[in-house]
C-alpha positions as CSV (number, residue, x, y, z in Angstrom):
1,M,-49.5,3.1,83.8
2,P,-52.1,0.6,82.5
3,V,-51.5,-3.0,83.5
4,G,-51.0,-5.1,80.4
5,N,-49.5,-2.2,78.4
6,R,-46.1,-1.5,80.0
7,I,-42.4,-1.6,79.2
8,F,-40.1,-2.2,82.2
9,P,-36.4,-1.8,82.1
10,M,-34.3,-5.0,82.1
11,P,-33.0,-6.0,85.6
12,E,-29.3,-6.3,86.1
13,R,-28.0,-9.0,83.8
14,P,-25.8,-11.8,85.2
15,N,-22.2,-11.5,84.4
16,Q,-20.7,-13.2,81.4
17,E,-18.5,-15.5,83.5
18,L,-21.6,-17.0,85.1
19,I,-23.3,-17.5,81.7
20,K,-20.2,-19.1,80.3
21,L,-20.4,-21.8,83.0
22,F,-23.1,-23.4,80.9
23,E,-21.2,-23.6,77.6
24,G,-21.2,-27.1,76.3
25,L,-23.5,-28.5,78.9
26,P,-26.5,-30.6,77.6
27,V,-29.9,-29.3,78.7
28,A,-30.6,-32.8,79.9
29,N,-27.7,-32.7,82.4
30,I,-28.8,-29.3,83.7
31,D,-32.4,-30.5,84.1
32,D,-31.2,-33.6,86.0
33,N,-29.6,-31.3,88.5
34,M,-32.8,-29.2,88.9
35,G,-35.0,-32.0,90.1
36,R,-35.9,-33.1,86.5
37,I,-38.9,-30.7,86.6
38,Y,-37.7,-27.5,84.9
39,G,-37.4,-28.4,81.3
40,I,-39.6,-26.4,79.0
41,S,-42.3,-28.4,77.1
42,K,-41.1,-30.3,74.0
43,M,-43.9,-28.3,72.2
44,I,-41.4,-25.5,72.0
45,R,-39.0,-27.0,69.5
46,P,-35.8,-25.9,67.8
47,M,-36.1,-24.6,64.2
48,N,-32.5,-25.3,63.4
49,H,-29.4,-26.9,65.0
50,T,-27.8,-23.8,66.6
51,P,-27.4,-24.1,70.4
52,L,-28.8,-21.3,72.6
53,L,-27.2,-19.6,75.5
54,G,-27.9,-16.2,76.9
55,V,-30.1,-14.0,79.1
56,A,-33.9,-13.8,78.9
57,F,-35.4,-10.6,77.6
58,T,-39.1,-11.2,78.0
59,V,-42.1,-10.1,75.9
60,K,-45.7,-10.8,76.8
61,A,-47.8,-10.5,73.6
62,P,-51.5,-10.9,72.8
63,A,-52.3,-13.9,70.6
64,G,-51.2,-13.1,67.1
65,D,-49.9,-9.5,67.7
66,N,-46.2,-8.5,67.7
67,L,-46.2,-4.8,68.3
68,L,-44.3,-5.1,71.6
69,L,-41.9,-7.6,70.0
70,H,-40.9,-5.0,67.5
71,R,-40.1,-2.6,70.3
72,A,-38.1,-5.4,72.1
73,L,-35.9,-5.8,69.0
74,D,-34.6,-2.3,69.7
75,L,-34.4,-2.5,73.4
76,A,-32.6,-5.9,73.8
77,E,-28.9,-5.9,74.1
78,P,-26.3,-8.1,72.5
79,G,-26.4,-11.6,74.0
80,D,-30.0,-11.3,75.2
81,I,-32.5,-14.0,74.2
82,L,-35.9,-12.7,73.2
83,V,-38.5,-14.8,75.1
84,V,-42.0,-14.3,73.7
85,D,-45.1,-15.4,75.5
86,G,-47.6,-15.5,72.7
87,A,-50.1,-17.5,74.9
88,G,-49.3,-20.6,72.9
89,Y,-51.4,-19.3,70.0
90,T,-50.3,-20.7,66.6
91,G,-53.0,-19.2,64.4
92,R,-50.7,-16.3,63.4
93,A,-46.9,-16.1,63.2
94,L,-45.4,-13.5,65.5
95,C,-42.1,-13.2,63.5
96,G,-40.2,-14.5,60.5
97,E,-37.0,-14.1,58.5
98,L,-37.1,-10.2,58.4
99,M,-37.3,-10.0,62.2
100,F,-34.8,-12.8,62.8
101,T,-32.3,-11.1,60.5
102,Y,-32.8,-7.8,62.2
103,A,-32.3,-9.3,65.7
104,Q,-29.2,-11.2,64.6
105,S,-27.8,-8.0,63.1
106,R,-28.1,-6.3,66.5
107,G,-26.2,-9.1,68.2
108,I,-29.3,-10.5,70.0
109,G,-28.5,-14.1,70.9
110,G,-31.7,-15.9,69.7
111,I,-35.4,-16.1,70.1
112,V,-37.9,-18.4,71.9
113,V,-41.6,-18.1,70.9
114,D,-44.5,-19.7,72.7
115,G,-46.5,-19.2,69.6
116,A,-45.9,-19.5,65.8
117,I,-43.2,-18.3,63.4
118,R,-43.1,-18.3,59.6
119,D,-40.3,-18.5,57.0
120,S,-39.5,-21.9,58.6
121,Y,-37.1,-23.0,55.8
122,E,-35.1,-19.8,56.1
123,A,-35.1,-20.3,59.9
124,S,-33.8,-23.8,59.5
125,E,-30.8,-22.5,57.4
126,M,-29.9,-19.7,59.9
127,D,-26.9,-19.9,62.2
128,W,-28.9,-18.3,64.9
129,P,-31.0,-20.1,67.5
130,I,-34.8,-20.1,67.0
131,Y,-37.4,-22.0,69.0
132,A,-41.1,-21.9,68.5
133,R,-44.3,-23.8,69.2
134,G,-45.5,-23.9,65.6
135,V,-45.3,-22.6,62.0
136,I,-47.9,-20.9,59.9
137,A,-47.9,-18.5,56.9
138,D,-50.5,-16.1,58.3
139,G,-48.8,-13.0,59.7
140,P,-49.4,-11.0,62.8
141,Y,-51.4,-7.8,63.8
142,K,-49.6,-4.8,65.2
143,N,-52.1,-3.3,67.6
144,G,-50.8,-4.2,71.0
145,P,-51.1,-4.1,74.0
146,G,-48.4,-6.2,75.6
147,E,-45.6,-6.0,78.2
148,I,-41.8,-6.2,78.2
149,N,-39.5,-7.5,80.9
150,V,-42.2,-9.2,83.1
151,P,-42.4,-12.8,84.1
152,V,-43.8,-14.9,81.2
153,S,-45.1,-18.5,80.8
154,I,-43.2,-20.5,78.1
155,G,-44.1,-24.1,77.5
156,G,-45.5,-24.5,81.0
157,R,-42.6,-22.8,82.8
158,V,-42.3,-19.4,84.3
159,I,-39.3,-17.4,83.0
160,F,-38.2,-14.1,84.5
161,P,-36.3,-11.4,82.7
162,G,-32.6,-11.9,83.5
163,D,-32.8,-15.7,83.8
164,I,-30.0,-17.7,82.0
165,L,-31.4,-19.8,79.1
166,V,-29.7,-22.9,77.7
167,G,-31.1,-24.6,74.6
168,D,-30.1,-27.6,72.5
169,A,-31.9,-30.3,70.4
170,D,-33.6,-31.6,73.5
171,G,-35.2,-28.3,74.4
172,I,-34.7,-25.3,76.7
173,I,-34.2,-24.7,80.4
174,A,-34.1,-21.5,82.4
175,I,-31.9,-21.0,85.4
176,R,-32.2,-18.2,88.0
177,P,-28.9,-16.4,88.3
178,S,-28.7,-16.9,92.1
179,E,-28.8,-20.7,91.5
180,A,-26.7,-20.8,88.4
181,A,-23.2,-21.5,89.8
182,A,-24.3,-24.5,91.8
183,V,-26.4,-25.9,89.0
184,A,-23.7,-25.5,86.5
185,E,-21.1,-27.2,88.7
186,A,-23.4,-30.2,89.4
187,A,-24.3,-30.5,85.7
188,R,-20.7,-30.4,84.6
189,Q,-19.7,-33.1,87.1
190,Q,-22.6,-35.3,85.8
191,H,-21.6,-34.6,82.2
192,Q,-18.1,-35.8,83.0
193,R,-19.3,-38.9,84.6
194,E,-21.5,-39.7,81.7
195,M,-18.6,-39.2,79.3
196,E,-16.6,-41.7,81.3
197,T,-19.6,-44.1,81.2
198,L,-19.7,-43.8,77.4
199,R,-16.0,-44.5,77.2
200,K,-16.4,-47.7,79.3
201,T,-19.4,-48.7,77.3
202,R,-17.5,-48.4,74.0
203,E,-14.6,-50.4,75.5
204,G,-16.9,-53.1,76.8
205,T,-15.7,-52.6,80.4
206,L,-18.9,-51.0,81.9
207,K,-20.3,-52.8,84.9
208,K,-23.9,-52.2,86.0
209,D,-23.9,-53.7,89.5
210,W,-26.1,-50.9,90.7
211,V,-29.1,-52.4,88.8
212,L,-29.2,-55.6,90.8
213,K,-28.6,-53.8,94.0
214,T,-31.5,-51.4,93.3
215,L,-33.8,-54.2,92.3
216,E,-33.0,-56.0,95.6
217,T,-33.9,-52.9,97.6
218,K,-37.2,-52.8,95.7
219,S,-37.9,-56.5,96.6
220,C,-38.0,-57.5,92.9
221,E,-37.7,-61.3,92.6
222,E,-36.2,-63.0,89.6
223,M,-38.3,-66.2,89.1
224,K,-36.9,-69.6,88.3
225,V,-39.6,-70.8,85.9
226,P,-41.3,-69.1,82.9
227,Y,-44.5,-67.2,83.5
228,S,-46.6,-69.9,81.6
229,E,-45.5,-72.5,84.2
230,F,-45.9,-70.3,87.3
């Protein structure tokens, strides 16, 4: 079996109960509870306003070639998210409206492309999550090679097949299933605290005593005279 031209089976998918723990959670809150270092680059941006949640089904494609992506469209299962490592190349689109519609018809949960797409207007109108690095009219080649269900690099982050993906207007984050329950619980608690902070802010009852306390620990001095007189 030649390296670089292989199709692996999908590993065991996480159960739906685990995936649903992330419903309604902002990507920012999830990232806050993963050391603030796991968000995927903002260069991979949403093409519409549909939130993304599902399991990564990965494709490693040569720059500007979508042969293996076509095969992935028929191998992925409902709820899977197609995650396409196109090497960040935006000189040719790897997919467009026809492939988006086909994937949606099969119940696939969305697509993330570290590369380019086309038919961007149609993508913007779809009720189906689409993320990509760029947009261009030039279409792809279909020569291969490529690989399916291997670790891929998307926006500077490694994504494994079977990872849980969450995406919103801020971007995307991938969570390993073994860490998902703890991350989801911490993110949900933070989200609830932030909702309470917003409520107090709107009511005008929010107190920010922590700011002065933190500045004190940093030895930050508030001067008594303007800088020009110092």
